[in-house]
C-alpha positions in Angstrom: 102.1 74.4 26.5 103.1 76.8 28.7 101.7 74.7 32.0 104.8 72.6 31.6 106.9 75.0 32.3 105.6 75.2 35.9 107.5 73.1 38.5 104.9 71.4 40.0 103.3 70.1 36.9 107.4 69.1 35.5 107.4 66.9 39.2 103.9 65.6 38.8 105.2 64.6 35.1 108.4 63.0 36.6 106.7 61.2 39.6 104.2 59.5 36.8 107.0 58.6 34.4 109.9 57.5 37.4 107.0 55.7 39.0 105.6 53.6 36.2 109.5 52.2 35.1 109.1 48.4 36.0 112.2 47.4 37.8 110.8 43.8 38.9 110.1 43.0 35.2 113.7 45.1 34.2 115.7 42.8 36.3 114.1 39.3 36.1 114.6 39.7 32.3 117.9 41.0 32.2 119.0 38.7 35.4 117.1 35.7 35.2 115.9 35.6 31.7 112.2 35.1 32.6 109.3 37.0 31.7 106.9 38.0 35.0 104.3 39.5 33.1 103.9 35.7 31.8 104.1 33.7 34.8 103.1 33.5 38.5 100.7 36.2 39.3 102.0 38.3 36.1 102.6 41.2 38.5 106.1 43.2 38.2 106.5 43.1 41.9 108.9 41.6 44.5 106.6 38.8 45.0 105.9 37.7 41.6 109.7 38.3 40.9 110.7 36.1 43.8 107.9 33.4 42.8 108.9 33.3 39.1 112.6 33.3 39.5 112.5 30.6 42.4 111.6 28.1 40.0 114.4 28.1 38.1 117.6 29.7 40.4 116.1 30.2 44.5 119.1 32.0 45.3 119.3 34.6 42.8 115.1 35.2 43.0 115.5 36.4 46.9 118.2 38.9 46.0 116.4 40.0 42.5 113.5 40.2 44.8 115.0 42.2 47.5 116.4 44.4 44.8 112.8 45.1 42.9 111.2 45.8 46.5 114.2 48.2 47.5 113.9 50.2 43.4 110.2 50.2 43.6 110.3 51.9 47.1 112.7 54.3 46.1 111.6 55.6 42.6 108.4 57.5 44.4 111.1 58.7 47.1 113.6 59.7 44.6 110.9 62.5 43.4 109.8 63.5 46.8 113.3 64.2 48.1 114.2 66.5 45.0 111.0 68.3 45.8 111.1 68.3 49.2 114.7 70.1 49.2 113.4 72.4 46.3 111.1 73.6 48.8 107.6 72.6 47.1 104.5 72.7 48.9 102.8 70.1 50.8 100.2 69.6 48.7 102.8 69.2 45.8 104.6 66.7 47.5 101.3 64.6 48.2 100.3 65.0 44.5 104.1 63.6 44.0 103.1 60.6 46.0 99.6 59.9 44.4 101.3 60.1 41.2 103.9 57.9 41.4 101.7 55.4 42.9 99.3 55.8 39.9 102.6 55.2 38.0 103.5 52.1 39.0 100.3 50.7 39.2 98.9 52.1 35.6 102.7 52.4 34.0 102.6 54.5 31.2 105.5 51.7 29.3 103.2 48.6 30.1 100.0 50.0 28.4 99.0 51.2 31.2 99.2 48.3 33.4 101.4 47.8 36.4 102.3 46.0 39.5 100.1 46.1 43.0 101.3 49.5 44.2 102.3 48.0 47.9 105.9 49.0 47.6 106.0 52.4 46.1 103.0 53.1 48.2 105.2 52.5 51.4 107.9 54.1 50.2 106.0 57.6 49.4 104.3 57.0 52.7 107.3 56.4 54.6 108.7 60.2 53.5 105.0 61.6 54.2 103.8 59.8 57.5 106.8 58.0 58.7 105.1 56.7 61.7 101.8 55.3 60.4 103.9 53.4 57.9 106.2 52.1 60.4 103.2 50.6 62.4 102.1 49.7 59.1 105.3 47.6 58.9 105.1 46.0 61.9 101.6 44.8 61.2 102.4 43.6 58.2 105.5 41.7 59.5 103.1 39.6 62.0 100.4 38.7 59.2 103.4 37.6 56.6 104.6 35.2 59.6 101.2 34.1 60.9 99.9 34.2 58.0 101.9 33.8 55.3 99.4 35.6 52.1 101.3 37.9 50.7 98.1 39.8 49.7 96.7 39.7 52.8 99.8 41.1 54.6 100.2 44.0 52.5 96.8 45.5 52.7 96.0 45.0 56.2 99.6 46.7 56.8 97.6 49.6 54.2 94.4 49.8 56.2 96.4 49.9 59.2 98.2 52.8 58.1 94.8 54.6 57.1 93.2 54.1 60.3 96.1 55.4 62.0 96.8 58.3 60.2 93.4 59.7 61.3 94.5 59.2 65.2 97.7 60.7 65.1 97.4 63.6 62.4 93.3 64.2 62.9 93.8 67.6 61.3 95.6 66.3 58.1 93.9 66.4 54.7 93.2 62.7 54.1 92.2 62.8 50.6 96.0 61.8 49.0 96.1 58.7 51.8 92.4 57.3 50.7 93.3 57.6 47.0 96.6 55.9 47.8 95.1 53.4 49.4 91.9 52.4 46.9 94.1 52.3 44.2 96.3 49.5 46.4 93.1 47.6 47.3 91.9 48.4 43.5 95.1 46.4 42.2 94.5 43.6 44.7 90.9 42.4 43.8 91.7 39.9 41.8 93.9 38.7 45.3 90.6 39.4 47.5 88.8 36.9 45.6 91.0 34.6 45.5 91.4 34.8 49.2 87.2 34.5 49.5 87.3 32.1 47.4 90.7 29.9 49.5 92.9 30.1 46.3 95.2 32.7 47.3 99.0 31.2 47.5 100.8 31.3 50.6 104.2 32.4 50.8 106.7 29.8 51.1 
């Protein structure tokens, strides 16, 4: 058990455990009295929080959706920030980023189920690759405004981040970025299937 005293390992564990906190589920239950795991897309992310709470309280839905988005994005950034100021290596920071996303998508508090990972993924990417993430957010905003399908907008933004990273940072090790993008696409497989079938819900 000596490995638990290794600083890198401690931060990896912290990233996974903090990344796994289901803020959307907690906020919706506490303030709206609804279980987002039992309604809508059954996801714990901001989009489903907005969709489910909106059915009974539209004004509260927007507030809880924004809060969920912010907290999901921040939880990975929090661990990364502490690790950065302690002088941990870039490789360790990437490990933290990956594990924060894994924690959200496969939460230890939800029997290893979880959200789609977009907010947490964008949060850690903003820390690690800010220029690429800004590009992704612009692409997401344009798609959200025109297509108005959350999953399509999110995945297009994620894909643009991956592609732009090869142009902006051609010499970096892209494995962590590819892995995070893979997880996000994997968690969106049901959405992708619905898009192909023309059944994916538009954001109104």
